[in-house]
C-alpha positions as CSV (number, residue, x, y, z in Angstrom):
1,M,73.4,106.8,129.6
2,L,74.7,107.5,125.6
3,V,77.4,110.0,126.0
4,H,78.2,112.5,123.1
5,D,81.0,114.4,121.9
6,T,78.9,117.6,121.3
7,A,75.8,119.0,122.7
8,A,74.5,119.2,119.0
9,Q,74.8,115.4,118.7
10,A,73.1,114.9,122.0
11,L,70.2,117.0,120.9
12,E,69.2,115.2,117.7
13,I,66.8,113.4,119.3
14,L,64.5,116.5,119.7
15,E,61.3,116.9,118.0
16,S,59.0,119.7,117.2
17,H,56.1,120.6,119.6
18,Q,58.1,119.3,122.6
19,S,58.5,120.8,125.7
20,I,61.7,121.3,127.4
21,L,62.1,122.0,131.3
22,V,65.7,123.6,131.8
23,H,67.7,123.5,135.0
24,G,67.8,127.0,136.5
25,G,70.1,129.3,138.6
26,M,73.8,128.5,139.0
27,A,73.0,125.1,137.3
28,T,71.9,126.9,133.9
29,P,73.3,124.4,131.3
30,T,74.6,126.7,128.6
31,I,76.4,124.4,126.6
32,L,73.3,122.2,125.9
33,L,71.2,125.7,125.4
34,E,73.6,126.8,123.0
35,G,73.4,123.3,121.5
36,L,69.7,124.3,120.2
37,K,71.1,126.5,117.6
38,A,72.5,123.9,115.5
39,H,68.8,122.3,115.2
40,S,66.6,125.6,115.5
41,S,66.2,125.4,111.4
42,R,64.3,121.9,111.6
43,L,62.3,122.5,114.9
44,K,59.2,124.3,115.2
45,D,57.1,125.6,118.3
46,V,59.5,124.0,120.9
47,E,58.3,125.3,124.4
48,L,61.2,125.9,126.9
49,L,60.0,126.0,130.9
50,H,62.2,127.3,133.4
51,L,62.8,129.1,136.8
52,H,65.3,132.1,136.3
53,T,68.4,131.3,134.2
54,H,71.8,132.6,133.9
55,G,73.5,133.6,130.6
56,D,72.4,134.5,127.2
57,A,68.7,133.6,126.7
58,F,68.9,133.9,122.9
59,Y,66.1,131.4,122.3
60,A,63.8,134.3,123.8
61,N,64.9,136.6,120.7
62,K,62.6,137.5,118.4
63,E,64.6,135.8,115.3
64,Y,63.6,132.6,116.9
65,E,59.9,133.2,116.6
66,G,57.8,130.0,115.6
67,I,60.9,127.8,116.8
68,F,61.0,128.5,120.6
69,R,58.5,129.8,122.9
70,V,59.4,130.5,126.6
71,T,57.1,129.9,129.9
72,N,58.9,131.3,133.0
73,F,57.9,130.2,136.4
74,F,60.2,133.1,137.5
75,V,61.5,135.9,135.0
76,G,65.2,136.4,135.3
77,G,67.1,139.6,134.2
78,N,68.3,137.9,131.0
79,I,64.6,137.4,129.7
80,R,62.9,140.1,131.4
81,R,63.3,142.6,128.1
82,N,61.6,139.8,126.0
83,L,58.4,139.3,127.7
84,D,55.4,139.9,125.6
85,Y,53.1,137.4,127.2
86,Q,52.9,135.7,123.9
87,R,55.9,134.0,122.6
88,V,57.6,134.8,126.0
89,D,55.2,134.3,128.8
90,Y,55.0,133.8,132.4
91,L,53.1,131.3,134.6
92,P,52.4,132.4,138.1
93,C,52.2,129.8,140.5
94,F,53.7,129.2,144.3
95,L,57.1,127.5,144.1
96,S,55.9,125.0,146.5
97,E,53.3,123.9,143.7
98,I,55.4,123.8,140.7
99,P,56.7,120.1,141.1
100,N,53.4,118.8,141.4
101,L,52.3,120.7,138.3
102,I,54.7,118.9,136.5
103,S,54.5,115.4,138.3
104,S,50.6,115.5,137.6
105,G,51.1,116.2,133.8
106,N,49.3,119.6,134.1
107,K,52.6,120.7,132.5
108,K,53.7,117.8,130.3
109,I,57.5,117.6,130.3
110,N,58.9,115.7,127.3
111,V,62.7,116.8,127.8
112,A,64.5,117.7,130.9
113,F,68.0,119.7,130.4
114,V,69.9,119.3,133.5
115,Q,73.6,119.8,134.8
116,V,74.9,117.4,137.2
117,S,78.1,116.4,139.1
118,P,80.4,113.7,137.6
119,P,79.0,110.1,138.4
120,N,80.8,108.6,141.6
121,K,82.2,105.2,141.5
122,H,78.6,103.8,142.4
123,G,77.0,105.9,139.3
124,F,75.4,108.5,141.0
125,C,75.2,111.8,140.2
126,S,74.0,115.3,142.0
127,L,71.9,117.9,140.5
128,G,74.3,120.1,142.3
129,T,72.8,123.5,143.5
130,S,69.3,123.4,142.1
131,V,67.1,120.5,143.2
132,D,64.0,122.7,143.4
133,I,61.8,122.0,140.6
134,M,64.1,119.6,138.7
135,K,63.6,116.6,140.8
136,S,60.3,116.4,139.8
137,G,61.4,117.3,136.1
138,V,63.8,114.5,136.1
139,E,61.0,112.0,137.4
140,S,58.5,113.0,134.8
141,A,60.3,113.8,131.7
142,D,60.4,111.3,129.1
143,I,64.0,112.0,128.2
144,V,66.8,113.4,130.2
145,I,69.5,115.3,128.9
146,A,72.5,116.3,131.0
147,Q,75.6,118.4,131.1
148,V,77.9,116.6,133.2
149,N,80.3,119.1,134.6
150,T,83.3,118.6,136.6
151,K,82.8,122.1,138.2
152,M,79.5,121.1,139.7
153,P,79.4,120.0,143.4
154,C,77.9,117.0,144.7
155,I,75.4,118.0,147.2
156,H,73.7,115.6,149.8
157,G,70.0,115.7,149.8
158,D,67.3,114.9,146.9
159,G,69.2,115.8,143.8
160,I,70.9,112.7,143.7
161,I,70.3,110.6,140.3
162,H,71.8,107.5,138.9
163,V,73.4,107.5,135.5
164,S,70.5,104.9,134.4
165,Q,67.8,107.9,134.9
166,I,69.9,110.0,132.5
167,D,69.4,109.2,128.5
168,H,71.9,111.3,126.8
169,A,75.0,113.1,128.0
170,I,77.8,115.6,127.3
171,F,81.0,116.2,129.6
172,V,82.1,119.4,130.0
173,D,84.7,121.3,132.3
174,E,83.1,124.9,132.5
175,P,82.6,127.4,135.2
176,L,79.1,127.8,136.9
177,H,76.9,130.7,136.5
178,F,78.0,132.8,139.5
179,P,75.8,136.0,140.7
180,E,77.7,139.4,140.2
181,S,77.9,140.8,144.2
182,R,77.3,144.4,145.0
183,E,78.1,146.7,147.6
184,I,75.6,147.0,150.8
185,S,74.4,150.6,151.2
186,E,73.8,152.3,154.4
187,D,70.3,152.3,154.3
188,E,70.4,148.5,153.5
189,K,72.7,148.1,156.7
190,R,70.1,150.0,158.6
191,I,67.6,147.5,157.4
192,G,69.4,144.6,158.5
193,Q,70.2,146.0,161.8
194,F,66.3,146.5,162.5
195,I,65.6,142.8,161.5
196,A,68.5,141.6,163.6
197,G,67.1,143.5,166.3
198,I,63.9,141.3,166.4
199,I,65.4,138.1,165.6
200,E,65.8,135.7,168.7
201,D,68.4,133.3,169.4
202,G,67.5,129.6,168.2
203,S,65.5,131.2,165.4
204,T,65.3,129.0,162.0
205,L,66.1,131.6,159.1
206,Q,64.6,131.8,155.6
207,M,66.4,134.3,153.7
208,G,66.9,135.1,149.7
209,I,69.9,136.6,147.8
210,G,70.7,140.3,147.3
211,S,72.3,143.3,149.4
212,I,69.0,143.5,152.2
213,P,69.8,139.4,153.0
214,D,73.1,140.1,153.3
215,A,72.8,143.2,155.3
216,V,70.4,141.0,157.7
217,L,73.1,138.1,157.7
218,N,76.2,140.6,158.5
219,A,74.0,141.6,161.6
220,L,73.5,138.3,163.1
221,T,77.2,137.8,164.2
222,T,76.5,137.8,167.6
223,H,73.4,135.5,167.7
224,K,73.3,132.0,168.9
225,D,71.9,128.7,167.7
226,L,70.4,129.9,164.6
227,G,69.1,127.6,162.0
228,I,68.7,127.2,158.1
229,H,65.2,126.2,156.6
230,T,64.9,128.4,153.2
231,E,64.1,128.5,149.6
232,M,68.0,129.4,148.8
233,Y,70.7,131.0,150.4
234,S,74.3,132.3,149.4
235,D,77.7,133.1,151.0
236,G,76.6,135.3,153.7
237,A,75.1,132.2,155.5
238,I,78.4,130.5,155.1
239,D,80.2,133.0,157.2
240,L,77.6,132.2,160.0
241,L,78.0,128.4,159.7
242,E,81.8,128.9,160.0
243,R,81.3,131.1,162.9
244,G,79.2,128.6,164.8
245,V,76.0,131.4,165.0
246,V,74.2,128.9,162.7
247,N,74.6,125.4,164.0
248,N,70.7,124.3,163.6
249,S,70.7,122.9,167.1
250,K,67.6,124.2,168.0
251,K,65.8,123.1,165.2
252,K,62.9,120.3,165.4
253,F,62.8,119.3,161.9
254,H,66.0,118.5,160.0
255,Q,68.1,119.4,163.3
256,G,71.8,119.8,162.4
257,K,71.0,120.2,159.0
258,S,71.1,123.3,156.6
259,V,68.0,122.7,154.4
260,S,67.5,124.4,151.0
261,S,66.1,124.2,147.6
262,F,68.9,125.6,145.7
263,L,71.9,127.9,146.1
264,M,73.1,131.1,144.7
265,G,76.7,132.6,145.5
266,S,80.3,132.3,144.8
267,Q,83.1,129.6,144.8
268,K,83.2,129.8,148.4
269,L,79.8,128.6,148.8
270,I,80.5,125.7,146.4
271,D,83.6,124.8,148.1
272,Y,81.6,124.6,151.5
273,V,78.8,122.5,150.4
274,D,80.3,120.1,148.1
275,N,80.0,116.6,150.0
276,N,79.0,118.5,153.0
277,P,76.7,116.1,154.9
278,S,75.6,119.0,157.1
279,T,74.1,120.7,154.0
280,I,71.1,119.2,152.2
281,L,69.0,120.3,149.4
282,L,65.4,118.8,148.8
283,G,62.6,119.5,146.3
284,A,60.8,122.7,146.4
285,D,57.5,121.0,147.0
286,Y,59.0,119.7,150.5
287,V,61.2,122.8,151.5
288,N,58.6,125.3,150.7
289,N,55.4,123.3,152.0
290,P,54.1,125.8,154.8
291,R,53.6,122.6,157.1
292,N,57.2,121.8,156.8
293,I,58.4,125.5,157.3
294,A,55.9,125.6,160.5
295,R,57.7,122.4,162.1
296,N,60.7,124.3,163.2
297,P,60.0,127.1,165.9
298,K,60.9,130.8,165.8
299,V,61.0,130.8,161.9
300,V,61.7,134.3,160.6
301,A,61.1,134.6,156.9
302,I,62.6,137.6,155.2
303,N,61.4,138.5,151.9
304,S,61.3,141.6,149.5
305,A,58.7,143.4,147.7
306,I,58.4,146.2,145.0
307,E,55.9,148.0,146.8
308,V,53.4,148.0,149.7
309,D,50.2,150.0,150.1
310,L,48.8,151.4,153.6
311,T,46.7,148.4,153.9
312,G,49.2,145.9,153.5
313,Q,49.0,144.3,150.4
314,V,52.5,143.6,148.9
315,C,53.3,143.5,145.4
316,A,56.6,141.4,144.7
317,D,56.2,140.3,141.3
318,S,55.5,143.1,138.9
319,L,55.8,146.6,138.1
320,G,52.6,147.5,137.7
321,H,51.4,145.5,134.2
322,H,54.8,144.2,133.6
323,I,56.1,141.2,135.3
324,Y,59.3,141.6,136.9
325,S,60.2,138.6,138.7
326,G,57.7,136.0,139.9
327,V,55.5,134.8,142.7
328,G,58.4,132.6,144.0
329,G,58.0,131.2,147.3
330,Q,57.3,134.4,149.3
331,M,53.7,133.3,150.2
332,D,55.1,129.8,151.1
333,F,57.5,131.1,153.8
334,I,55.1,134.0,154.7
335,R,52.5,131.5,155.6
336,G,54.9,128.9,156.9
337,A,56.5,131.4,159.2
338,S,53.2,132.7,160.7
339,L,52.2,129.1,161.5
340,S,55.7,128.6,163.4
341,E,55.5,129.1,167.1
342,G,57.3,132.2,167.7
343,G,57.5,132.9,164.0
344,K,58.0,136.4,162.2
345,P,57.2,136.9,158.8
346,I,59.2,140.0,157.7
347,I,58.7,142.0,154.3
348,A,61.9,144.1,154.1
349,L,62.3,147.0,151.4
350,L,64.0,150.1,151.0
351,S,61.5,153.1,151.6
352,Q,61.8,155.0,148.0
353,T,63.4,154.2,144.5
354,A,66.6,155.4,143.1
355,K,64.6,157.9,141.5
356,G,63.1,159.0,144.7
357,H,59.5,157.3,144.2
358,S,58.0,156.2,147.5
359,K,57.9,152.3,147.9
360,I,55.0,152.6,150.3
361,S,52.3,153.8,148.5
362,A,48.4,154.7,149.0
363,C,47.3,152.4,146.5
364,L,49.4,149.8,144.5
365,K,49.9,150.8,140.9
366,A,47.3,149.8,138.0
367,G,48.0,146.2,137.1
368,A,50.4,145.5,140.1
369,G,50.0,141.7,141.5
370,V,49.3,141.2,144.9
371,V,51.8,138.4,146.0
372,T,51.2,138.8,149.8
373,T,47.7,139.7,150.7
374,R,46.9,142.3,153.6
375,A,45.5,139.0,155.8
376,H,48.9,137.7,155.5
377,I,51.1,140.7,156.4
378,H,53.1,140.8,159.7
379,Y,56.0,142.8,159.5
380,V,57.3,145.6,157.4
381,V,60.9,147.1,157.8
382,T,62.4,149.9,156.0
383,E,65.6,152.0,157.0
384,N,63.4,153.9,158.9
385,G,62.1,151.3,161.2
386,V,59.8,148.4,161.9
387,A,55.9,148.4,161.4
388,N,54.3,145.3,162.8
389,L,50.8,145.2,161.0
390,Y,49.4,141.9,162.9
391,G,46.2,142.5,164.4
392,K,46.0,146.3,163.3
393,S,43.0,147.9,161.9
394,L,43.4,149.5,158.3
395,H,43.8,153.0,160.0
396,E,46.4,151.6,162.4
397,R,48.3,150.0,159.7
398,A,48.4,153.2,157.6
399,K,49.7,155.2,160.2
400,A,52.5,152.6,161.3
401,L,53.4,152.4,157.4
402,I,53.7,156.1,156.9
403,E,56.0,156.4,160.1
404,I,58.5,154.0,158.2
405,A,58.2,155.7,154.9
406,H,60.8,158.2,153.4
407,P,60.5,161.3,155.4
408,D,59.7,163.1,151.9
409,H,57.0,161.4,151.3
410,R,55.0,160.9,154.4
411,E,52.9,164.1,154.2
412,S,51.6,163.2,150.7
413,L,51.0,159.6,152.0
414,E,48.8,161.0,154.9
415,R,46.8,163.1,152.4
416,E,46.3,160.4,150.0
417,W,45.3,158.0,152.8
418,F,42.7,160.6,153.9
419,N,41.5,161.4,150.3
420,N,41.3,157.8,149.1
421,Y,39.7,156.0,152.4
422,C,38.7,158.4,154.7
423,R,35.6,160.1,152.4
């Protein structure tokens, strides 16, 4: 490992036409990315690939056309406005399959930008809060450049790498990227209570970040013997772990361990997982593999949606033709939970947007992507109730979904159902 004083020095080895896989989430290596500016005048057609990142994604700005292009596996808020499907593009792929996409060489990675914890006395660092696709990236890249940060926690699992795997490094003492928190609305609290009502003691949970997952977790304080096997989790899970509500005792796969692929949360989360052997982060190809998910009983997978049509098709990645986020791991866990003994795949969403548009629609918008198909759907939950669509005909599904739609839209949905499907 060659240590440099600045990011600009560490990046002198970069060449035009290379591909760079960038660590994402809380682990976004901002100092390394900023170092790209010093070399932009000499570089051409450098591809940056990543899941959602945090901080200023300056490299996606128009002024860097011809220098940097971006391939998103998941579109974050910092890059959404720049998405033009040419210079800044989106690659749809199940999260569980991205590591193999990289390791197989289908997406060649020349350089990996990672942020890691300082090496211990044996020379081992941790990929910290995001193992997901970066384990595969580190193993597949020709060159690994690390931002070694004293603030990055050392987390057990598959994210442990030796300094011999790192070619170039800079040492920093910088805060991680903490997501903004927001208040849980009364409607979101109702969704949380509805979902908590169908979660049994001894269940294994998959949840994400945001107000609805937090509302569910807040409603589980009287449950017992819950477990965690999830793509990611946040602060709400820590509260349940500290209360003993989550103890992973009923899991059959990684019993006693909280399993995830990456983390997003506050300093409280960082302090809890740092060098905590009960928490392990593993690669997304392993965590999100439906076969592995299904090895635990009573898996409850809670995922969100942008819109759901009356036949049960779920759009979760786009607003019409415009990509808003990505496929992610929704289908991985929807399928894994449905294969789990006693499992419950759940799609949770508010019944209407802030502007009063119904999120339950007769037909998906033109260009909308189907992430979860009508054949995979089970539970749909809004603030108005729970609809179990599994084993129901299209007519029965439409009736059940209209019942949990916002009252202001039920009549028009009934009319659209009749006009579109019943003639």
